[in-house]
C-alpha positions in Angstrom: 110.3 73.8 133.7 111.2 75.4 130.4 112.8 74.0 127.1 112.1 70.5 125.6 110.3 68.4 127.6 112.7 65.3 128.4 112.3 62.3 131.0 114.7 63.7 133.5 112.7 66.7 133.8 109.5 65.1 133.9 110.9 63.0 136.6 112.0 66.1 138.6 108.4 67.4 138.1 107.3 64.1 139.4 109.2 64.4 142.7 107.9 67.7 143.3 104.5 67.1 142.8 104.9 63.8 145.0 106.4 66.1 147.8 103.6 68.7 147.3 101.0 65.9 147.7 102.5 64.7 150.8 102.7 68.2 152.4 99.2 69.1 151.0 97.1 66.3 150.6 95.2 66.1 147.4 93.7 63.7 145.0 93.6 65.8 142.1 96.6 67.5 140.2 96.2 69.5 137.2 99.6 70.1 135.1 99.6 72.6 132.2 102.2 72.3 129.6 103.2 73.6 126.2 103.5 71.0 123.6 107.0 70.5 121.9 107.6 70.2 118.5 108.9 66.6 118.7 106.8 63.8 119.6 107.8 62.1 123.2 110.0 59.0 122.8 108.0 55.9 123.8 111.3 54.8 125.8 110.9 58.0 127.7 107.5 57.1 128.5 108.4 54.0 130.0 111.3 55.8 132.0 108.7 58.3 133.5 106.2 55.9 134.4 108.6 53.8 136.3 109.9 56.6 138.1 106.3 57.7 139.1 105.3 54.3 140.2 105.4 54.1 144.2 106.0 57.9 144.2 102.5 59.2 143.4 100.1 58.1 146.2 97.4 55.6 145.3 94.4 57.1 144.2 95.8 60.5 143.1 94.6 61.7 139.5 97.1 63.7 137.5 95.7 65.5 134.5 98.3 66.7 131.9 97.0 69.5 129.6 99.0 69.7 126.7 98.6 73.0 124.5 100.2 74.5 121.6 99.9 71.7 119.0 97.8 68.7 118.8 98.1 66.1 121.8 101.1 64.0 121.6 100.7 60.8 119.5 102.0 58.7 122.6 98.9 59.8 124.6 96.9 56.7 124.6 100.3 54.4 125.1 101.0 56.8 128.1 97.7 56.5 129.7 97.4 52.8 129.1 100.8 51.9 130.7 100.2 54.3 133.5 96.9 52.6 134.2 98.9 49.2 134.1 101.2 50.7 136.6 98.5 51.7 138.9 98.8 55.4 138.0 95.6 57.7 137.2 97.6 59.9 134.7 95.5 61.1 131.4 96.6 63.7 128.8 94.2 66.1 127.5 94.0 69.2 124.9 91.9 71.4 126.8 91.9 72.5 130.4 87.9 72.0 130.8 88.2 68.4 129.9 90.8 67.7 132.2 88.9 69.4 135.2 86.0 67.4 134.4 88.1 64.2 134.6 89.2 65.2 137.8 86.1 66.2 139.2 84.8 62.7 138.1 83.9 60.1 140.8 86.8 58.1 141.7 85.3 54.9 140.4 85.6 56.4 136.9 89.2 56.7 137.3 89.7 54.1 134.2 89.2 55.2 131.0 
């Protein structure tokens, strides 16, 4: 994916991830992206997570590594709302932290 990250682009990415997970079952997914210059709008966070709900298999952990600038200000909101929707999505500034979270025991999904 290139260009500004938008809800429709993330929804397409979620669809592709869900299809890949269905074909090649896994419980851990690492997504790396470069931060954009603008913050991700809160309404788009709702849209992305509503789209992902029911598409991503239960128990799947998706770690988003955001590089290029500080992790977006919506990080905590994104993670909390994802958790309320039954999704284990987290944002990280460093790949190592993301891999540690992905490798953590399944009981540790909540943050």
